[in-house]
C-alpha positions in Angstrom: 0.1 0.2 -0.2 1.3 3.3 -1.0 2.4 6.1 1.8 -0.1 8.7 2.7 0.7 12.2 3.2 -1.6 15.0 4.3 -0.5 18.5 3.5 -2.6 21.1 5.8 -2.9 24.6 3.5 -3.4 25.2 0.1 -1.4 28.4 -0.2 2.0 28.4 -2.5 3.9 26.7 0.2 1.2 23.8 0.4 1.1 23.5 -3.4 4.5 23.5 -3.9 5.3 20.9 -1.5 2.6 18.8 -2.6 4.0 18.9 -5.8 7.4 18.3 -4.9 6.3 15.2 -2.9 4.2 14.1 -5.9 7.3 14.5 -8.4 9.7 13.0 -6.0 7.6 9.4 -5.4 4.5 9.8 -8.1 3.2 6.4 -5.9 2.5 8.6 -3.1 -1.2 9.4 -1.7 -1.1 12.8 -1.1 -4.1 14.8 0.4 -4.0 18.6 0.7 -6.4 20.2 3.2 -7.4 23.6 2.8 -10.0 26.0 5.1 -10.7 28.5 2.6 -12.7 28.0 -0.5 -9.8 28.7 -2.6 -6.5 27.8 -3.2 -3.6 30.2 -3.1 -3.5 31.6 0.1 -2.1 35.4 0.0 -1.5 35.0 -4.1 -4.8 36.2 -5.0 -5.9 39.1 -6.8 -9.2 41.8 -6.4 -11.5 43.7 -8.8 -10.5 47.5 -9.5 -13.0 48.7 -11.5 -12.7 46.7 -14.9 -9.0 46.0 -13.9 -7.6 42.9 -11.9 -5.0 43.8 -9.5 -2.7 41.4 -7.1 -3.6 41.6 -3.2 -0.2 40.1 -2.5 3.3 39.8 -3.9 3.0 40.6 -7.6 6.8 39.5 -8.2 9.3 37.5 -6.5 13.3 37.9 -6.3 15.3 36.7 -9.4 18.6 35.9 -7.1 16.6 33.6 -5.4 16.0 30.9 -8.3 13.5 28.2 -6.3 10.0 30.1 -7.7 11.5 30.8 -10.8 12.7 27.4 -11.3 9.2 26.1 -10.4 7.7 28.0 -12.9 9.9 26.9 -15.5 9.3 23.2 -14.4 5.5 23.9 -14.4 5.7 25.5 -18.3 4.9 29.0 -17.0 6.7 31.7 -18.5 8.3 34.6 -16.7 8.3 38.1 -17.2 10.5 41.0 -16.0 9.1 44.4 -14.6 9.8 47.2 -17.0 11.7 49.0 -14.3 13.1 48.0 -10.9 14.0 51.6 -9.5 12.8 52.3 -6.5 12.3 55.8 -4.9 12.1 57.1 -1.2 9.8 59.7 0.4 11.8 62.2 1.9 11.7 65.8 3.1 12.3 66.9 -0.6 9.5 64.4 -1.9 10.6 61.5 -4.0 13.8 60.9 -4.7 15.8 57.8 -6.2 18.1 55.5 -4.0 21.7 56.3 -4.1 23.7 53.6 -5.3 22.8 50.7 -3.3 22.5 46.9 -1.8 19.5 46.1 0.4 19.2 50.4 1.0 23.0 50.3 2.2 25.1 53.0 0.3 27.7 51.5 -2.5 29.3 54.8 -3.2 30.7 57.4 -0.8 30.9 60.2 -3.2 27.2 59.3 -4.3 25.6 59.4 -0.9 27.6 62.7 -0.3 26.1 64.2 -3.3 22.3 62.8 -2.1 19.8 65.6 -1.4 17.4 63.7 1.0 19.4 63.7 4.1 21.3 66.6 6.1 25.0 66.8 5.3 25.6 65.8 8.8 23.7 62.1 8.8 25.7 61.6 5.2 28.8 62.4 7.0 28.2 60.2 9.7 27.6 57.1 7.7 30.9 57.3 6.4 32.2 56.4 9.9 31.2 53.1 8.8 34.7 53.1 6.4 37.1 53.3 9.5 34.9 52.4 12.6 36.2 48.9 14.2 34.2 46.0 14.0 32.1 46.0 17.3 29.3 43.5 16.4 28.1 42.2 20.0 28.1 38.7 20.4 25.0 36.4 19.5 22.1 38.1 17.3 21.3 41.8 17.2 18.6 44.0 15.9 18.7 44.9 12.2 18.3 48.6 13.2 20.6 48.2 16.3 23.2 47.1 13.3 22.5 49.7 10.8 22.2 52.4 13.2 25.9 51.2 15.0 27.6 51.4 11.7 25.7 54.1 9.5 24.0 56.1 12.3 20.2 57.3 12.4 19.8 59.3 9.5 20.8 56.6 6.9 19.3 53.8 8.8 15.9 55.4 9.1 15.6 57.2 5.5 17.4 54.3 3.5 18.0 51.2 5.1 15.0 50.7 7.3 12.1 51.5 4.8 13.5 48.9 2.6 14.7 46.1 4.6 12.1 46.2 7.6 9.1 47.3 4.8 9.4 43.9 3.2 8.4 42.2 6.5 6.0 45.4 8.0 8.1 44.7 10.9 9.9 47.0 13.7 13.5 47.3 12.6 14.9 47.8 16.2 13.4 44.4 17.1 14.1 42.1 13.7 16.6 39.9 13.7 19.4 41.1 11.9 20.4 37.5 11.3 17.3 36.2 10.4 16.3 38.5 8.1 19.0 39.8 6.3 22.5 37.8 7.1 24.1 39.6 4.5 24.5 42.8 6.8 26.3 41.2 9.4 28.7 39.1 7.0 29.5 42.4 5.1 31.0 43.6 8.5 32.9 40.6 9.1 34.6 40.2 5.8 35.0 43.6 4.8 35.0 45.6 8.1 32.4 48.0 6.8 28.7 47.8 5.6 29.5 50.2 3.1 32.3 47.8 1.3 30.4 45.0 1.6 27.0 46.9 -0.3 29.9 47.6 -3.0 31.7 44.5 -3.4 28.0 42.8 -3.4 27.1 44.9 -6.6 30.1 44.3 -8.1 29.5 40.6 -7.6 26.2 40.4 -8.7 27.0 42.3 -12.3 29.4 39.5 -12.5 27.3 36.9 -12.1 23.9 37.9 -13.2 23.0 40.6 -15.0 19.6 40.0 -15.8 16.4 41.4 -13.7 16.2 42.1 -10.3 12.5 40.8 -9.9 10.5 38.5 -12.3 6.6 37.1 -12.1 4.7 34.4 -14.0 3.6 36.1 -17.2 0.3 37.7 -17.0 0.2 37.9 -12.9 1.5 35.7 -10.2 -1.8 34.0 -10.0 -0.8 31.8 -12.9 1.5 29.8 -10.5 -1.1 29.2 -8.5 -3.1 27.9 -11.4 -0.4 25.7 -12.4 0.1 24.1 -8.9 -3.3 23.1 -8.7 -3.1 21.4 -12.1 -0.1 19.8 -11.4 -1.0 18.4 -8.4 -4.7 17.2 -9.5 -7.7 19.1 -7.9 -9.0 15.8 -7.1 -6.1 15.5 -4.0 -6.8 19.4 -3.0 -10.1 19.6 -0.2 -11.5 22.7 -0.3 -13.1 23.8 2.9 -11.8 21.8 5.1 -10.4 22.7 8.3 -7.8 20.9 9.7 -8.3 20.8 14.0 -5.8 18.3 15.5 -3.0 16.1 14.6 -2.7 12.8 16.3 -0.7 9.2 16.6 -2.3 6.4 15.0 0.4 3.5 15.9 3.4 4.6 14.0 1.5 7.0 11.8 -0.6 9.8 12.3 -4.4 10.8 11.5 -5.3 14.7 10.6 -8.7 15.6 12.0 -10.6 18.0 9.9 -14.1 18.2 11.6 -17.1 17.3 9.3 -14.6 15.9 6.2 -13.4 13.5 8.3 -10.3 11.8 9.4 -7.2 11.5 7.1 -4.6 9.1 7.7 -0.9 9.8 7.1 2.6 8.3 7.3 3.8 12.1 7.3 2.1 15.6 7.7 3.3 18.8 6.2 1.7 22.0 7.9 1.7 24.9 5.6 -0.1 26.9 7.8 1.0 30.3 9.8 2.4 29.2 12.8 -0.3 30.1 15.3 -2.3 27.8 13.1 0.2 25.3 13.3 0.4 25.6 17.1 -2.9 24.9 17.6 -2.8 21.7 15.1 0.2 20.0 17.3 -0.8 21.1 20.8 -1.6 17.7 21.5 1.1 15.5 19.7 4.0 18.2 20.0 3.2 20.5 23.1 6.9 21.8 23.0 6.8 22.7 19.4 3.3 24.2 19.4 4.8 26.2 22.5 7.5 27.6 20.6 5.2 28.5 17.5 3.2 30.5 19.9 5.9 32.8 20.5 6.5 34.0 17.0 4.6 37.2 16.3 2.8 38.6 13.7 1.5 41.8 12.7 -1.4 42.6 10.4 -1.4 44.5 7.1 -3.5 45.6 4.0 -3.2 46.6 0.3 -5.2 49.5 -1.0 -5.4 49.3 -4.7 -6.4 52.4 -6.8 -7.2 53.3 -10.1 -7.1 57.1 -11.6 -8.7 58.5 -14.4 -7.3 58.2 -18.1 -4.2 60.1 -18.8 -2.7 60.2 -15.2 -0.7 57.2 -16.1 2.1 59.2 -17.5 2.3 61.8 -14.7 4.1 59.1 -12.5 7.8 59.0 -12.3 9.7 56.5 -14.2 10.2 54.1 -11.1 8.4 50.6 -9.6 7.4 52.7 -6.6 8.4 54.2 -3.6 9.2 53.5 0.4 8.0 55.6 3.2 10.1 56.1 6.5 8.0 55.4 9.3 5.9 57.9 10.3 5.9 59.8 7.3 2.6 58.8 6.0 -0.2 56.2 6.7 1.8 53.6 4.3 4.7 51.4 4.4 5.5 51.4 0.4 3.5 52.6 -3.0 4.0 50.6 -6.1 3.5 52.2 -9.6 1.7 49.0 -11.3 1.2 50.7 -14.5 4.7 51.2 -14.8 5.8 48.2 -13.2 4.1 46.4 -15.7 3.2 48.6 -18.5 1.7 45.6 -20.6 -1.9 45.2 -18.8 -4.9 46.8 -19.9 -4.7 50.1 -17.7 -5.4 52.5 -20.8 -3.2 55.2 -19.6 -4.3 55.2 -16.2 -2.4 55.6 -13.1 -2.8 52.4 -11.1 -1.2 52.0 -7.8 -0.9 49.3 -4.8 0.0 51.1 -1.3 0.8 48.7 1.5 -0.5 49.7 5.0 -0.4 48.6 8.6 2.5 46.6 10.1 4.4 47.0 13.4 3.5 50.1 15.0 0.5 50.9 12.6 -2.3 48.1 12.6 -4.6 50.1 14.0 -5.1 52.3 11.0 -6.4 49.0 9.5 -9.4 49.6 12.1 -10.3 52.6 10.3 -13.3 52.4 8.0 -12.7 51.9 4.3 -13.6 55.0 3.1 -11.5 57.2 5.5 -8.4 55.1 4.6 -8.9 56.0 1.0 -9.4 59.7 1.5 -6.1 59.9 3.9 -4.2 58.0 1.3 -5.4 59.3 -1.6 -4.6 62.9 0.2 -0.9 61.8 1.1 -0.6 60.1 -2.3 -1.6 63.7 -4.4 1.3 65.4 -1.9 3.8 63.5 -3.8 2.7 62.6 -7.2 0.5 64.6 -9.8 -2.7 62.9 -9.0 -6.2 64.0 -7.9 -7.0 63.3 -4.3 -9.5 60.7 -4.9 -9.1 57.9 -7.4 -11.9 56.6 -9.9 -11.8 53.1 -8.5 -10.3 51.3 -5.4 -10.3 48.1 -3.5 -9.1 47.5 0.2 -7.8 43.9 1.5 -7.2 43.2 5.0 -4.8 40.7 5.9 -4.9 39.9 9.7 -2.1 38.4 11.4 -0.4 38.3 8.1 3.4 38.9 8.4 5.5 36.5 10.8 7.9 38.6 12.6 11.6 37.5 12.8 12.4 39.1 16.0 15.7 38.7 17.6 16.5 34.9 18.8 14.1 33.8 15.7 16.6 31.3 14.7 17.0 29.8 18.1 13.7 29.5 18.1 13.0 27.5 14.9 15.7 25.1 15.9 13.4 24.7 19.1 10.5 23.8 16.8 12.7 21.6 14.8 14.0 19.5 17.6 10.6 19.2 19.3 8.6 18.0 16.1 7.8 14.1 15.8 9.3 12.1 12.7 7.5 12.8 9.7 5.9 16.0 11.0 7.0 19.1 9.0 6.1 22.7 9.1 6.5 25.0 5.8 5.5 28.9 5.3 6.7 32.4 5.9 7.5 31.7 9.5 10.1 29.2 9.4 12.5 30.3 6.3 12.1 33.2 4.4 8.7 35.9 4.0 9.3 35.8 0.0 7.4 33.4 -2.2 11.2 32.2 -3.5 12.3 31.3 0.0 8.6 29.6 1.1 9.0 27.5 -2.2 12.8 26.2 -1.3 11.3 25.8 2.2 8.6 23.6 0.5 10.9 21.6 -1.8 13.2 20.9 1.3 10.4 19.6 3.5 8.9 17.6 0.7 12.3 15.7 0.2 12.9 15.2 3.8 9.3 13.7 4.0 10.1 11.2 1.6 13.6 10.5 2.5 12.1 9.6 5.9 9.3 7.5 4.3 11.8 5.6 2.7 13.7 5.1 5.5 11.0 3.8 7.6 10.3 1.4 4.4 6.7 0.8 3.1 3.8 1.4 5.6 2.1 -1.7 7.0 -1.6 -0.8 7.6 -4.8 -2.6 7.8 -7.3 -1.6 5.8 -10.3 0.4 8.0 -11.4 3.6 9.4 -9.4 5.7 11.1 -11.0 7.0 14.6 -10.0 9.0 17.5 -9.9 7.6 20.7 
């Protein structure tokens, strides 16, 4: 009898894991349980007037190959944005970043000429070039590392909006090691973040001069559709809410309430950490306790479409990031500049990212007040009317896991406490972007198959699995 594997969650991590399981061993009996009535998790679209706009990620990092490789494997063509040039909202308005890697300036001369910071802040940042390596032992906050090397000005205007914004987090709480280990490596290897950024840019140009971001042609949702087709819709149970996992002899069973109990020789839990904690509370209480310690913040996406003729008014850039406290948004993407092939019809189409650490209360405000407030702020820095022609607002409660200081140690504790054959997959455990989630899903699927082979073919008696 073939081994049975249950995947809990049909977001991109769960679907990618199910696909990899079947590629590793087509004889596996794979079942995917998804509480929602639609697969894909945060890879979804919304209607904005007559347009369709992504409500979650709209691309993935090209230098991390796992999502792009998955698209190629599934026969999904890729495309690059028309521009990856990013701006930052400063006291002088929207300005392009000085040459940088991860927001860290790579050219002292260019930084000194950049008008977005007071001269004193620019000069302070250059102390990084001769300051001694003074990294504390153990983990350090992202904000602490950047401030120590570059000063508050560069940290708050250039680095933190770009890096902490990716996690919708507070840079002074996020772990540098878990979020951007490159920065600590630059200090260690080059004695300076600026020299490290310069070396990283040179290496990137030598290795791969290609685009920074890519996506499935026509939108990220195509990846979800391709994964559903590859896994097989018959293996995906939508509306099936997993409630608990318990041991059943040498194997497991996943309780899905009214949908029944699903026997499994291995279980891949591709859910947020707090959902995984509830599932694992009975069978792995120590792992569940550790998972509950991973904090989450809520975010929102506001998509706005402006009248015909406004598209050409936008700067030639993919969008801008916002330093903390400057506006009611973390960042804004110019979709009609980034993906001009879409049927935008000369309209300016934007996506604004809201909420995150310290700003979640904004999401409790009524929709029309959010639109009016954000619209006025956009009109202050862009040549746009104060209100859009059409809009859509999506709230993502408890959406973004926070990799706070000590996160890697916390994950080691989770891994050590999981029983054999139980795996966790998702943004909380190994990278917040689509590419990292796919990588982690591949690794979990490969480990599950290896474990099944090591234990040998399951020996079961046909019958009904019941709780006791």
